[in-house]
C-alpha positions in Angstrom: -1.0 -41.9 -22.7 -2.0 -38.3 -22.7 -2.6 -36.0 -19.8 -2.9 -37.5 -16.3 -5.9 -36.6 -14.2 -3.7 -35.9 -11.2 -2.6 -32.5 -12.3 -4.6 -29.6 -10.8 -4.6 -25.9 -11.3 -3.5 -23.6 -8.4 -4.5 -20.1 -7.4 -1.7 -17.5 -7.0 -1.5 -14.4 -4.8 -0.5 -11.0 -6.0 3.2 -11.9 -5.3 3.0 -15.1 -7.5 2.9 -17.3 -4.4 0.4 -20.2 -4.0 -2.7 -19.4 -2.1 -2.9 -21.9 0.7 -6.0 -23.5 2.1 -7.3 -22.9 5.6 -5.4 -25.8 7.3 -2.5 -25.8 4.9 1.0 -24.7 5.8 4.3 -24.2 4.0 7.0 -26.8 4.7 9.7 -26.5 2.1 10.5 -24.6 -1.1 13.1 -25.3 -3.8 14.0 -23.4 -6.9 15.2 -24.5 -10.4 13.1 -27.6 -10.8 11.6 -29.3 -13.9 8.7 -31.7 -14.4 8.5 -35.0 -16.2 5.4 -37.0 -17.1 6.5 -40.6 -17.3 9.8 -40.7 -19.0 9.4 -37.5 -21.0 10.0 -33.9 -20.1 7.0 -31.6 -19.9 7.4 -28.7 -22.3 7.6 -25.1 -20.9 7.8 -26.5 -17.3 11.5 -26.8 -16.7 12.2 -23.6 -14.8 10.1 -23.1 -11.7 9.8 -23.3 -7.9 8.5 -26.3 -6.0 6.5 -25.8 -2.8 5.9 -28.6 -0.4 2.9 -28.0 1.9 1.1 -30.2 4.3 -1.5 -31.2 1.6 0.0 -30.5 -1.8 3.1 -30.4 -4.0 2.9 -27.1 -5.9 4.9 -26.1 -9.0 5.1 -22.3 -9.7 6.7 -21.5 -13.1 9.3 -18.6 -13.0 8.5 -17.4 -16.6 4.7 -17.6 -16.8 3.4 -18.3 -13.3 -0.2 -17.5 -14.1 -0.4 -19.9 -17.0 1.9 -22.8 -16.3 1.6 -23.4 -12.5 0.0 -26.6 -11.3 -0.3 -28.8 -8.2 -0.5 -32.4 -7.0 -2.4 -33.8 -4.1 -0.3 -35.7 -1.6 -3.2 -38.0 -0.9 -2.9 -39.3 -4.5 0.7 -40.5 -3.9 1.3 -44.2 -3.5 5.1 -44.1 -2.9 8.1 -42.1 -3.9 11.6 -43.0 -5.1 14.9 -41.1 -5.3 17.4 -41.2 -8.2 20.8 -39.6 -7.6 22.8 -37.6 -10.1 24.5 -39.5 -12.9 26.8 -37.8 -15.4 24.7 -35.0 -17.0 21.4 -36.2 -15.6 20.1 -34.2 -12.6 18.9 -35.9 -9.5 15.2 -36.8 -9.6 12.3 -37.8 -7.3 9.9 -40.2 -8.9 6.3 -40.1 -7.6 4.1 -43.1 -8.2 0.3 -42.5 -8.0 -2.3 -44.8 -6.7 -3.2 -47.5 -9.2 -6.3 -47.3 -11.3 -9.3 -48.9 -9.7 -11.0 -51.9 -11.5 -13.8 -51.2 -13.9 -17.3 -51.2 -12.6 -18.3 -53.7 -15.3 -16.2 -56.4 -13.6 -18.1 -56.2 -10.3 -21.3 -58.2 -10.4 -22.7 -56.1 -7.5 -22.4 -53.0 -9.7 -24.6 -54.2 -12.6 -27.4 -51.7 -13.3 -30.9 -52.6 -12.3 -34.1 -51.7 -14.1 -37.1 -50.3 -12.2 -40.5 -49.0 -13.3 -40.9 -45.3 -12.4 -43.0 -42.3 -13.3 -42.8 -38.6 -12.5 -44.9 -36.4 -10.2 -44.9 -32.6 -10.1 -44.4 -30.9 -6.8 -47.3 -28.4 -6.2 -45.0 -26.2 -4.1 -41.9 -25.6 -6.4 -43.2 -27.4 -9.6 -40.1 -29.6 -9.6 -40.4 -32.9 -11.5 -39.6 -35.9 -9.2 -39.3 -39.6 -9.9 -41.5 -42.1 -8.0 -41.5 -45.9 -8.1 -44.7 -47.6 -9.4 -44.5 -50.0 -6.4 -44.7 -47.2 -3.9 -47.3 -47.8 -1.1 -49.2 -44.5 -1.3 -51.6 -45.6 1.5 -48.7 -45.5 4.0 -47.7 -41.9 5.0 -44.2 -43.0 5.8 -43.7 -44.2 2.2 -44.7 -41.0 0.5 -41.8 -39.5 -1.4 -40.5 -36.0 -0.7 -39.6 -33.3 -3.2 -35.9 -33.3 -4.1 -35.8 -29.5 -4.2 -38.0 -28.2 -1.4 -38.3 -31.3 0.7 -42.1 -31.2 1.0 -43.8 -34.6 1.0 -46.3 -35.4 -1.7 -49.9 -35.9 -1.0 -51.2 -39.4 -1.1 -54.0 -38.6 -3.5 -51.4 -37.0 -5.9 -49.1 -40.1 -5.8 -52.1 -42.4 -6.2 -53.4 -40.6 -9.3 -49.9 -40.5 -10.8 -49.2 -44.2 -10.2 -52.6 -45.3 -11.5 -52.3 -43.2 -14.6 -48.9 -44.7 -15.3 -50.1 -48.2 -14.8 -53.0 -47.7 -17.2 -50.7 -46.7 -20.0 -49.5 -49.4 -22.3 -45.8 -48.6 -22.0 -44.8 -47.7 -18.5 -41.6 -45.8 -18.0 -38.5 -47.8 -17.4 -35.5 -46.2 -15.8 -32.1 -47.8 -15.5 -30.4 -47.0 -12.2 -26.9 -48.0 -11.0 -26.1 -49.0 -7.5 -22.8 -47.3 -7.8 -24.0 -43.9 -8.6 -21.4 -41.4 -7.2 -22.7 -39.8 -4.0 -22.1 -36.3 -2.8 -19.3 -36.0 -0.2 -20.1 -34.1 3.0 -17.3 -31.9 4.3 -16.5 -32.8 7.9 -15.6 -29.1 8.6 -18.4 -27.1 7.1 -21.0 -29.9 6.2 -21.1 -28.7 2.5 -22.2 -31.4 0.0 -19.4 -31.5 -2.6 -19.5 -33.3 -6.0 -18.2 -36.8 -6.0 -15.1 -35.8 -8.1 -13.9 -33.2 -5.6 -10.9 -34.0 -3.4 -11.2 -30.8 -1.4 -14.2 -28.9 -0.1 -15.3 -26.1 -2.5 -16.2 -23.8 0.4 -13.4 -24.2 3.1 -10.8 -26.2 1.2 -10.6 -29.0 3.7 -9.7 -32.5 2.5 -12.7 -34.6 1.8 -13.1 -38.3 2.9 -13.4 -40.9 0.2 -16.2 -43.5 0.5 -16.2 -46.8 -1.3 -18.5 -45.7 -4.1 -16.5 -42.6 -5.0 -13.2 -44.5 -4.8 -14.5 -47.0 -7.4 -15.6 -44.2 -9.8 -12.9 -41.5 -9.2 -10.4 -43.0 -11.7 -12.9 -44.3 -14.2 -14.5 -40.9 -14.7 -11.2 -39.5 -16.1 -11.9 -35.9 -14.9 -9.3 -33.5 -16.2 -8.7 -29.9 -15.3 -9.3 -28.1 -18.6 -7.1 -25.1 -17.4 -4.0 -27.3 -17.6 -2.4 -28.3 -20.9 0.4 -30.9 -20.6 2.6 -31.4 -23.6 5.6 -33.8 -23.6 8.7 -33.8 -25.8 8.2 -37.5 -26.8 5.9 -40.4 -25.8 5.8 -40.6 -22.0 5.6 -44.4 -22.0 2.8 -44.6 -19.4 0.6 -46.8 -21.6 2.9 -49.7 -21.0 3.0 -49.4 -17.2 0.3 -50.3 -14.7 1.1 -47.5 -12.2 1.3 -43.9 -13.6 4.2 -41.8 -12.3 5.9 -38.4 -12.8 9.4 -37.2 -12.1 10.7 -34.0 -10.5 14.2 -32.9 -11.6 16.4 -30.7 -9.4 18.8 -28.8 -11.5 20.7 -27.0 -8.7 20.6 -29.3 -5.8 18.4 -29.6 -2.7 17.0 -33.0 -3.8 18.0 -35.1 -0.8 16.6 -32.7 1.8 13.4 -32.3 -0.2 13.0 -36.1 -0.5 13.3 -36.6 3.2 10.8 -33.9 4.1 8.4 -35.2 1.4 8.6 -38.7 3.0 8.0 -37.3 6.5 5.0 -35.3 5.2 3.4 -38.3 3.5 3.8 -40.4 6.7 2.2 -37.7 8.8 -0.6 -37.3 6.3 -1.3 -41.1 6.4 -1.3 -41.1 10.2 -3.7 -38.1 10.4 -6.0 -39.9 7.9 -6.1 -43.0 10.1 -6.7 -40.9 13.2 -9.6 -39.1 11.5 -11.2 -42.4 10.5 -10.9 -43.8 14.1 -8.6 -46.6 13.1 -6.0 -45.8 15.7 -6.2 -47.4 19.1 -4.5 -44.8 21.3 -2.8 -46.1 24.5 -3.7 -49.7 23.5 -1.8 -52.8 24.1 -1.5 -56.0 22.0 -3.2 -59.1 23.3 -0.3 -61.4 22.6 2.2 -59.1 24.4 4.1 -61.5 26.7 6.2 -58.8 28.4 5.9 -58.8 32.2 3.5 -56.4 33.6 4.8 -53.6 35.9 4.6 -54.4 39.6 1.5 -53.2 41.4 1.8 -50.7 44.2 0.5 -51.3 47.6 -2.3 -48.8 47.1 -3.6 -50.7 44.1 -3.7 -54.1 45.8 -7.1 -53.4 47.3 -10.2 -54.5 45.5 -14.0 -54.3 45.8 -15.7 -51.7 47.8 -12.6 -50.7 49.6 -10.9 -49.8 46.3 -13.9 -47.8 45.2 -14.0 -45.8 48.4 -10.3 -45.1 48.2 -10.6 -43.8 44.6 -13.5 -41.6 45.6 -11.5 -40.1 48.5 -8.5 -39.5 46.2 -10.7 -37.7 43.7 -12.3 -35.6 46.5 -8.9 -34.6 47.8 -7.7 -33.6 44.3 -10.8 -31.5 43.7 -10.3 -29.7 47.1 -6.7 -28.9 46.1 -7.8 -27.4 42.8 -10.5 -25.3 44.3 -8.3 -24.0 47.1 -5.5 -23.0 44.7 -8.0 -21.3 42.4 -9.5 -19.3 45.4 -6.0 -18.3 46.4 -5.3 -17.0 42.9 -8.6 -15.2 42.8 -7.8 -13.4 46.1 -4.4 -12.4 44.8 -6.0 -11.1 41.6 -8.5 -9.0 43.6 -5.6 -7.6 45.7 -3.9 -6.5 42.5 -7.1 -5.0 41.0 -6.1 -1.4 41.9 -2.6 -1.7 40.4 -4.1 -3.3 37.2 -6.5 -0.5 36.8 -3.7 2.0 37.1 -1.7 0.1 34.5 -4.7 0.2 32.1 -5.1 4.0 32.5 -1.4 4.5 31.8 -1.7 2.5 28.6 -4.7 4.7 27.6 -2.7 7.8 28.1 0.0 6.4 25.8 -2.4 6.1 22.9 -2.1 8.8 20.3 -5.8 9.0 19.7 -5.2 9.0 15.9 -8.3 7.3 14.4 -6.5 6.5 11.2 -3.6 4.7 13.0 -6.0 2.8 15.2 -8.0 1.7 12.2 -5.0 0.0 10.7 -5.6 -3.7 11.4 -2.5 -5.6 10.3 -3.6 -9.2 9.3 -1.6 -12.2 10.4 0.3 -13.2 7.2 1.5 -16.6 6.3 5.0 -16.8 7.6 7.9 -17.4 5.3 10.8 -18.5 7.5 14.2 -20.0 6.9 12.8 -23.4 7.8 11.4 -23.7 4.3 14.9 -23.7 2.9 16.9 -26.9 2.3 20.2 -25.3 3.4 20.0 -21.7 4.7 23.8 -21.4 4.7 24.1 -21.4 0.9 24.1 -18.2 -1.0 21.5 -19.5 -3.5 19.2 -20.5 -0.7 19.6 -17.0 1.0 18.6 -15.5 -2.4 15.6 -17.7 -2.6 14.6 -16.8 0.9 14.8 -13.1 0.1 12.8 -13.6 -3.1 10.0 -15.3 -1.1 10.0 -12.4 1.4 9.8 -10.0 -1.5 6.8 -11.9 -2.9 5.1 -11.9 0.5 5.7 -8.2 0.9 3.9 -7.7 -2.4 1.0 -9.7 -1.2 0.9 -7.8 2.1 0.9 -4.4 0.5 -1.4 -5.0 -2.4 -4.0 -6.5 -0.1 -5.2 -3.1 0.9 -2.3 -2.0 3.2 -0.7 0.2 0.5 -4.0 1.8 -0.4 -4.4 2.9 3.2 -1.0 4.6 3.0 -1.9 6.5 -0.2 0.1 4.3 -2.5 3.5 5.2 -0.9 5.0 4.0 2.4 8.5 4.6 3.8 10.8 1.6 4.4 10.7 2.3 8.1 6.9 2.2 8.3 6.9 -1.0 6.2 9.4 -2.6 8.5 7.1 -2.0 11.5 3.9 -3.1 9.8 5.4 -6.2 8.2 7.0 -7.5 11.3 3.9 -6.8 13.3 2.0 -9.0 10.9 4.4 -11.9 11.1 3.4 -12.5 14.8 6.0 -14.4 16.8 9.7 -14.5 16.8 10.2 -15.0 13.0 11.0 -11.3 12.5 13.2 -10.1 9.7 16.1 -7.6 10.1 16.1 -4.1 8.3 18.9 -5.4 6.0 16.8 -8.4 5.0 13.8 -6.1 4.3 15.9 -3.8 2.1 17.5 -6.6 0.2 14.0 -8.2 -0.3 12.6 -4.9 -1.7 15.4 -4.7 -4.2 14.0 -7.8 -6.0 10.7 -6.0 -6.9 11.8 -5.2 -10.5 13.6 -8.6 -10.9 10.4 -10.5 -9.9 8.2 -8.2 -12.0 6.1 -7.3 -8.9 3.7 -4.3 -9.0 5.9 -2.3 -6.5 9.1 -0.2 -6.8 11.7 0.8 -4.3 12.7 4.4 -4.7 14.6 7.2 -2.9 12.8 10.5 -2.6 15.2 13.1 -1.2 17.3 10.6 0.6 14.3 8.8 2.0 13.7 5.2 0.9 10.1 4.5 0.0 8.1 1.6 -1.4 5.4 2.8 -3.8 3.0 1.5 -6.3 4.4 1.0 -9.8 2.0 3.6 -11.2 3.8 6.3 -9.2 7.2 5.3 -10.5 7.6 8.7 -12.3 7.6 11.7 -10.0 6.0 13.8 -12.7 2.6 12.3 -11.9 3.0 13.0 -8.2 3.9 16.7 -9.0 0.8 17.0 -11.2 -1.4 15.5 -8.5 -0.1 18.0 -5.9 -0.6 20.9 -8.4 -4.1 19.9 -9.1 -4.8 19.6 -5.4 -3.5 23.1 -4.6 -5.5 24.5 -7.5 -8.8 22.9 -6.4 -8.6 22.7 -2.6 -6.1 25.5 -1.8 -6.9 28.4 0.6 -6.9 32.0 -0.7 -4.6 34.5 0.9 -5.0 38.3 0.8 -3.6 38.5 -2.7 -6.1 35.8 -4.0 -3.3 33.2 -4.4 -4.1 29.6 -3.3 -1.9 27.8 -0.9 -1.9 24.6 1.2 0.0 23.4 4.2 1.7 20.1 4.6 -0.9 18.7 7.1 -3.7 19.2 4.6 -1.7 17.4 1.9 -0.9 14.6 4.2 -4.6 14.1 5.2 -5.9 14.3 1.6 -3.5 11.9 0.0 -3.3 9.7 3.2 0.5 10.1 3.3 2.6 10.2 6.4 4.1 13.6 7.2 7.6 12.6 6.2 6.4 11.4 2.8 4.3 14.5 2.2 7.2 16.7 3.2 9.6 14.9 0.8 7.1 15.0 -2.1 6.5 18.7 -1.6 10.2 19.3 -1.6 10.4 17.5 -4.9 7.7 19.9 -6.2 9.7 22.9 -5.0 12.9 21.6 -6.6 11.2 21.1 -9.9 9.8 24.7 -9.8 6.2 23.6 -9.9 5.5 24.9 -6.3 6.8 27.8 -4.3 7.2 27.8 -0.6 6.7 30.6 1.9 8.0 30.2 5.4 5.7 31.8 7.9 5.5 31.7 11.7 2.6 29.4 11.5 4.4 27.0 9.1 5.2 26.6 5.5 2.7 27.6 2.9 3.0 26.0 -0.6 1.8 28.0 -3.6 1.6 27.2 -7.3 4.4 28.8 -9.3 2.3 31.3 -11.4 5.4 32.3 -13.4 6.1 28.8 -14.5 2.4 28.4 -15.4 2.5 31.5 -17.5 5.7 30.4 -19.3 4.1 27.0 -20.0 1.1 28.8 -21.6 3.4 31.0 -23.7 5.3 27.9 -24.9 2.1 26.2 -25.8 1.1 29.4 -27.8 4.4 29.4 -29.6 4.0 25.7 -30.5 0.6 26.4 -31.9 2.1 29.2 -34.0 4.8 27.0 -35.4 2.4 24.3 -36.3 0.2 26.8 -38.1 3.2 28.2 -40.0 4.4 24.8 -41.0 0.9 23.9 -42.2 0.8 27.0 -44.3 4.2 26.5 -45.8 3.5 22.8 -46.6 0.2 23.8 -48.3 1.9 26.4 -50.5 -0.6 29.0 -49.3 0.0 32.7 -49.2 1.0 34.0 -45.8 -1.5 35.8 -43.8 -0.6 39.6 -43.8 -2.3 41.9 -41.3 -4.0 44.9 -42.8 -2.0 47.2 -40.6 1.3 46.1 -42.0 2.8 48.3 -44.8 6.0 48.1 -46.7 8.1 45.1 -47.7 7.2 41.9 -45.9 9.7 39.0 -45.5 9.3 35.4 -44.5 8.8 36.2 -40.8 5.8 38.6 -41.4 3.1 36.0 -40.7 4.5 35.6 -37.2 4.1 39.3 -36.6 0.5 39.2 -37.7 -0.3 36.4 -35.2 1.4 38.1 -32.2 -0.8 40.3 -30.0 1.3 43.4 -29.4 0.8 47.1 -29.4 3.7 47.7 -31.7 3.4 50.5 -34.3 2.1 49.7 -37.7 5.2 50.6 -39.6 8.1 48.1 -39.5 11.7 48.5 -40.5 12.8 46.4 -43.4 14.4 43.8 -41.1 13.5 40.2 -40.2 12.1 41.0 -36.8 9.9 44.0 -35.8 11.3 46.9 -33.9 10.7 46.7 -30.2 8.8 49.7 -29.0 10.2 51.9 -26.3 7.2 51.6 -24.1 4.3 49.2 -24.0 1.1 50.6 -22.7 -0.5 48.4 -20.0 -3.5 46.5 -21.0 -5.3 44.7 -18.2 -6.2 41.2 -19.2 -8.5 38.7 -17.6 -5.8 37.3 -15.3 -5.0 40.8 -14.0 -8.7 41.5 -13.3 -8.9 38.4 -11.1 -5.7 39.2 -9.2 -5.1 43.0 -9.2 -1.5 43.8 -8.7 -0.6 40.4 -7.2 2.1 39.6 -9.6 3.4 43.2 -9.5 4.0 43.0 -5.8 6.0 39.7 -6.2 8.2 41.2 -8.9 11.4 41.4 -6.8 11.2 38.0 -5.2 13.6 35.2 -6.0 12.8 31.5 -5.9 
């Protein structure tokens, strides 16, 4: 039969979880499910997670979530059926969709009608509008308005257009249909959506279906071109009247999922009836022959006496409400001084840190153990932790981790994440740690790492500490303060403020820099000063120079060229002589007939550019040990 039009694409968050609509909530999630269209398996969609929400059934593929995920609208379901496990066949839930509506050609009321029309150009926006030749242009109420700007046409303009069209031999004939799909107005935001839309394009709310759109929705055969459905064999849907799909549960959880799906569908139908106003709340059937409850003595009175009694009861009730409100108000005024003192005490408890006050933790969509079919099973616990891990990834990649400089301690993450969950569905530190261990398994853009015995969660781009060390070195070189020896140094507070790290993270990263030898630390009374390791920098430059020399020498040997011999060299020269000519030394011009030149007894000091910038600085640090 081909691809069904009931499949829809789904938007995913950074943690590969479905992005829910404004009024949509999670109900249940189950792992290890496969999809069938008709009687055949759908290729590449046999290993995924199935989310049941209040509006949709969402399949998220575990292998390629961005390409193979899709969703179904619960409003398209007609009924569901359950098939238990049999031999090697997994238990399945069969979903039957609403039947295809009759064709428009079979309805005599929907036959197209032919009218004589012409066009008029709006003088305001120059939009071309249609007008019927039978329009009464002498009546101001009958004048058409522009479909774009809404300005009504002038009677003289319409008159000239109609008369010109009538004078022509072949007036324009336009075929119109009475069943032209109308735009659907969203009840939440009043946006006019296309007739094929089932949810509002602006706010995502479910759209009501009118009679015209219901007749044309299935005939239009509108498919989501982002979804490609391929089955193993023929699905067999061409031989059945009602299309259906199947959901296979490979590792259990089918019975609970079926029950929750039934409850959700019943609730959705009830909510639809309530929105349409088809529910008579607190009503009573007319043919109800059950005896009425006995009337009390107070309700036996009728006429004016009854009305006066009802008025007196209402007045008495209003007096009680007003008196109790005034009493509460007097109590509140009496406690005003104590409340003011309490407010002042809270103000004193504030740290005054503008950066911490600016951290607004959003209320995140809660993932609780209620979305599991059986929380006691080990597989369900693992699924719950994986969902928490995906949600942590969403939470951090949504700007929270950038505010923390790309790295956050597990302790700070625990506080921020639980603050965002709002309510009593908090997670324990053990659950948070176990959820963070799934980052690499789920291929999320985060990594859990230990820096000097401190657990941190950081961006995947900072997985190698070499990049962090280079960033710190570059920061000291550019923004460091100069001491009396013209050496640049920084303190931990400045590093923390620049990289937006917490003090604990900044201290641990600087400790890593010290352990690797890239940075030196000097303990002072005012605190620790961190310097660049000039000795290591000089050694690195010498290593680079020697690498260049080796490359030049290999190039010369490969090209069979004569070695470069300095003019000052006399006597026999061996294979190592080119190296002597490239080295900048003050050695004597005469060399012994050995492989390496003789080391002179004393090397005269030659001030270079580095020594001119920092006079005697390295000499005074000669006896220090790092």
